[in-house]
N, C-alpha and C positions, 0 to 999 in steps of 0.2 A: 220819568220818561220825558223827552223834551227830543230838542231837533236833532239828537241823536242816538236817542236811544235805540232803533229798529236795527243799528247797524251790530247790536251786540248778539243778534240772534244766532247768528252763523258762528259756534263756539271754537273750530275749530280753524279758523283765521284771524285768532286775536292780535291785536294791535301789537309790534314788538317795541317797546321800552328804550328809550334813548341807551345806547352802550357805553361800557366806561371809557375815556379815554386813551386810544392807543400811545404807546410811546413817542414816536412822530408828534402827536395830535398834542401830546403835554409839552412837548420840546418847544409848538409851535403856538401855544396859547399864550395871552397876555395873563399877570396875575389875579178808603172805607166802604167797606164799596155795599154798594146795595144793589140787590137785584128789580130789573124794573119786570113788570108782567109780563107773564110766561106769552110767549109768540109777538111781544115788542120788538119793532125794527131798530138799527139807530137813527136813520136818517128822519126818523117818526119823532123822533125827541131832539134831536141834535141837526143841526146846520156845518157841515163836514166842510173845509177848507180845499179846494181841486189843489193846493201846493202840497207836496213831501217833500216832509220834514227829514226823513230818514227812511231808508228801504234796507231789509235783512231778505235772508233765504225764505223766511215765511210768510212775511208781508210787511207793510210798511206803516207808516208815522205821520198823521195829519195835525192843526189843530181843528178843532171843532166849538159851538156855541150851542147854550140850549137855545132850542125855537122860543122865542120872545122874551130873550136877555141875550143880546148880542153884548153884553159888558164882562160876561163871565167868560172867560176863556181855560182850555182845557185842553190835554193832549188825547189822542185815541188810537190804539194800537190794534190796526186789523191784521187779522191771522188767517192765510188759506189754510183750509184745514186737508185739503187735500195734498199738501205740502209737508204734512206734521204725519212723520213715520212713527211717532209713539205718544198717540193721543195721551195716554193715560199721564203722561211726563207734563203735558199740555194741562191738564186739569186738575194736577196736584200743583202746579205754578198757580193759578189761576186762586184757588184754594186758597194756598197759602198768602198771596197777595189781598185779599177778601180777608182774612182773618188777621194780621198785622197792623197795628195801628203806633205808629210814634213819628215824632218831629223829623227823626231822620229817616224815612223810609216812605218811599211815594206813595201816595195815598191814591187808593182806587177810588172811583165816585160809583161807576155804573158798568154791569158787564151786560153785553149781547149777544147772546146764543144764536145765530142765525143757520140755517142749513148751510150754504157754504164757507160763512165766516164767524171767527169769532170777537168781537170788539170789546176790546179794553178801555173803559172811558179814564184817564188819571189825570190828577193835577199837573199843571204845564208848569216844566222848569225852563226858565230864561237863559242859564247861566251856562251851559257848557257843559263836557265833562271834566273829572280832575286829571283823567290823561293828559288833555290839551293842554289844561293850567301846568302841568309838568313840564309837557314840549315846550310852552312858554316859556318856561323860567330855564330850562337848558337854553334856549337859546338866546336870550337875554344877558345882561353883565352880573344878574345873581347869581347864575346857574340853578340855583334849588333853593327852596323855603327856608326862611330863619327858623330857627329852631321854635321859637314861640308861635309861628303859625302853621308848624306844622303838628304842633299842639293845639292846637285849635280844631284843626282838619281833624288828627286820629282821636281826639276826645270825643269829637260827634259821631266817628266811625264806631269807638270802641262803644259808647253809650246806645248805639244801635242793634249791634252784634251783643253785647252783655243783655238788650232785651230780647232778640229771640231766644237765645239760650237759656234765657229765664221760664219761656213758656212751657207749657205743659200740655202735650210733651213738647220737647225743645224743639226749634228750628233751627238745622244748621245748611249753612248756604252753600258753601263748596263751593265757590266762584266768586271769590272777592279780590278786587282786582280793580285800578283806575277808571277803567272803561266803564264800570260798573257804578259810579256816583254822577252825580250831576249835581249841578251848584244851581239854587231856587232864581237867583237872580248872576248880572254879570257885578257884580260888587266884588270888591277884594274879599269882605268877610263874609259873605253870603253863607246857609247853609247850605251845607249836602247831604243827597238823600240820596239810599241804595234805591236803583232801578230795575233791576232787574234779579229775578229769583226762578230763572228757567232751570236750573240744575240744585237746587236747592230742596230739602225734606225734611221730615218729621223726622226726629232722630230717636233711636231705638230707648225702650226704658232701661234702666239697670245699667248693668257692666257690660252689655250686649254693644258691639261692633257694628261701623260699617266697612262695606266691604267692595261698593262699585268702585271703579278710577274713572273720578271726573275733575273738571279744574282746566287751568291753563298752563301752558308750560312753567313761565318765570315765580308763578303764586304758589304752585300745589306743593301740599305737606309731602314730606318725603314716605311716613306713614300711608297715605293716600296711594303712590305708587306701589306701597307694597302691599295694597287691599286689607289693609287693615288699622282702622281709625274710629277717632271718636268726634266729636263736637271740636274737641281741641284743634284741628284743622283747620278753622279757620281763624285761630290763635296766630299762627305762622302767617297766614297771609296778610294778616294786617302789619304782622313783623316786617313782611318785604314791602310794603304799603312804607312802614315808617321810614325803609331805610333809603326806597327810590327819594321820598320827598326830603329827605337831610343832602342827598349827595347826585339826585338826580338819575341814577341809573341804577337798576336791579344787583341784588348782590349775586344772584346764580346767573348765568348768563352762556354764551356758546352759539355757535352756527348752525346748530340745527336741535332740533327735540331731544335727541337722543343724546347729544353734551349736555343739555341744559340738565336733564332728567338726571344724569351721570353728577353733577354737580349737586344738585339737591339732593340727591339719596346721602352724598358721602357728608352733606350739610355742610360745611368749611367754610367760611368767607373771611373777608379782611375790612379792616376802612382804610384804604390806601390814600397818599399821598396824592397830589394836594387836596382833595376835595373836602378830605376829611379833619386835615390839618386843624381846623379851628372849631369843630364840632364838640363840645362837652364830654368829659366822660361819664355823664350820666345818661346822655343821649344813647351813648354807644352801649352802655351796660344795660337798657331800657331795649334795645334795639335784640340784644343778644339775649336776652331771658324771651324775649317772643319768639325767636328762632333757636330754641333749644332742641336739638335732636330729640329728646325725651317728651313726649307730648306729656307724661307727668308734671313735668318739672317747671312748664310754661303757665303762667298766671292765665286766671280766668280773667276778662274782659273787666269784672267790677274791679279784680286787683292789681290789672293794670293802670286801671284809670287812676288809682291811689299808689301809683308809683313816685319816689320821688322828685324824678323828672317832669314828668307831668303836673305833679303840685308845686314844684318851684316854678312853672310857667304859667300856674292858676290864676294868675290878676287878669294876664290877658285874656285867658277863656273867660274867667267873668266878665272885663268890658265885653266878650264877644257875646256872653248871653245874657247881658244886659242888653244890650241892642236887639236883642232877636227877640227880646220879652215881648215886644211887642208886633213883633212878626206876624204877619198873617197866619203864614203856617203854624206857629206857635199857638197862638188864640187860637185858631181854628180845631185844634186838637184839645184843646183843655174847653173850648164848647163840646167838644165831641163826649169826653169824659162824665164833665157835669150835666148834659142830657141822659147819658147813660146812668149818672148817678139816681135821677129824678124817676128815673123807673124800675130803682131797684128796691127789694122789700125793705119794708122800715126796719126790724132788725139787723138786716144786712148793712144798713147806712149807718149804725147805731155801733156795730161790729168793726167798721172802716173806722171810724170818728176816733176809738178806742186805738185801734190800730195806728191811728197817724201821729199818735203823741209818743209811741217806741221806734219810729223811722229814723235811721239815718244811710246817707250815701249821697252819692253824685245828683242822681236824681232829685233826692229832696233838695239839696241847694240851688239846684235849676229850678224849682217850682218853688223856693222862697223868692227866686229873684223875679220871677212871672208876677208872685203876687204883689211885691212890694211898685211892680209898674204900674200894675192895674189899680193898687192905693195910691190915686195921686196925692191928695192930702197928709198921705204920710202917719194916717193916724192910728197904725196898727190892723185896721179892719177896713173890707171891703164894703162901700154903700149899694145900694140895688141900683144908682144912679151910675156909679163906676162899674158896676159889673155891665149894666146897659150899653154907656159908652164903649168898653173895650170888645165884648164880646156881642152885639147886637147882629153887627154885618155877618157874623156866623152862622145865627142862629134862626136866619128866616127861613133856611129851606125847611126846616123841621117844623115851625112854628111855633117854637118855645121861648117863649120871652124870659126878659132876664128876672120879674118878680117872681115867676115859677120856679126857677132855678134858685134864687134865694132863699124862698120859704123853703124847698128842699133838704136845702145845703145847710140852712142857719139850726140847728142841731140844739144851740141853747136858746135860742127864741128872744135873741136881743134885735131879730131886724138886721142885722151885719152879719157878716163873714170875718171870723178869725183867721190866721193859718193853718189852723188843725184842723177847723171846718172846710176849708182849701182844697189843701190837702188830701183829708178823706174823699173828697168829691172825685179828685184830679189824678191820681197816684194811678200807675200802672195796673193792667189787670194782673200781671205776673208776680206783683207785690203779695197782692194778698192774695194768692189761689198758692201760695206756696204753705207745706206743711207745718213748719217751724210757726209761720205766721199765723195761720189757721190756728193751730195749739195754743199759742200764746195769748189770744184773742180770746179763747175759751174760758181757758184757763181764768182770766181777769173777768169775764162773764159769769163764772161760777163760781160764786162768793165764798161759798160755805166748804167747797171742794169735797162736793160732795158726785162728781162724775156727769153731772145734769145740769143743764138751767132750769132754774125753777120759776115759778110766777114769784113767789117772793124775792128771789135775785134782783128780776128783772124792777118788778116795786122797788125795790130798795136802790136801784140806780138810776131811772126817769120819776120816781116818786108819785107815781098814779098807778092804781091798778086798772082804770081802764085800756090807760096805753101797752100796760104788762101785757093784758092778754091780746091785746091787737098784735102783738109783735111775736107772742106764745105763740099763736093762730098760722102765723105765716113759715114758721119750722117745725111745727110739732107732729110728722105726718103718721103718728099710730095713736094721734089723739090722747096720750096717756097724762096732760099737763105738764111733760116736760120736756126738755130738747134735750137730747143725747147727742153727742160727740158727731156720731154719725149725722144724724141729723142737722148740726149745725155746719159741717163740712161739704155736704152735698147745697145747702143754701148758696155757702161761699161758692162754690164752685160754677154753679148756675149763672149761664151767661145772660 
């Protein structure tokens, strides 16, 4: 949420992206959120500025600051309940926004449910919309983003989408478009964040499909028009965004919605000259895989991140992540995860430490860069002083200090945090709640393959019978002195 967030609430008046040039133009053109106490009111806790940053059909967006600390700035979206015709959708949007936690998703700070208004306080993004940057590019000499710049943006979008799709149950956005992404700052390499979950929903389990037609004409997937779709509809939308980033206009366009829908349904698009003449074949192939008419043939978000075109520009992305490894938003996310880790059961902490040694993937690479940024002396371990310096500004709200974090995370007991310990404490919930990962860790703790984790197993792992009994007591729900897979899974899924 930021200066323009409220404008996105009116779905049927979506912004029109730049159109491909006409023949005449081509000839003329030169070369986390917490809930306040029941009954609390927004203005009791925050000073709200009178200036409106954005205004939509349902309400307004303003800046606000906690009373007693004017140095902190947030955004507050105030929704007039009398204008909301489907309150269940508003309730679902708020529920999802409070549940998701990712560096590329807007953070909900607090929600105030008052008789006439619902106020959602979020972090403040000052960099404007991705849509506006696309418009600025098409009005400039460059006309579009470079392939490296496009990868930097798409990597963040795909990481956020992959996180949402990996949740249990998965979150399907259903309205990914440039208007729904804000930059944290005005910097050219600022991080981007998804800001609007108004049409999102929890995806169905198993092979079930969704059937409600929602979305925005330019970005809607063809199977959504047929009212029979899965979370792969989001991948199509990312493909449309990728196309626009690379050339400045959408692959499917028309004078009206009916014409746009006809072209989307056909799924036929081209890479016209001259805009695509200097775009690499790998980039075109990447776009084509995302815009495959068959949803089953589209890659997952994780697979798209590993595409060779994305990998080719990974040096740019690596530099981008390194610059943002010490970004307050990234460090705040790390602090939240470590605070969550502190309050976990000790057996769960041990399990995550075991899992951390078996994980691969882009998010793990990104956490490695954050670890290296905090480890200033490059010793390969994070000291209490380094942890304090990096995270202190983000720990004050919950009154948890760096020393407490270090003691909880330091599984090895050497008073420092190595990379695996750091990863265990900061990995996203969707990684350790996946069935495959839960089974993998259980098998490694069940040393003798009996189908249960026993005291003897835990003594062998920890070297202490007292510690082993403490771990057993946390998960042994039926008090039979062993931990079944069902008990272990319940512990891992517990929030």
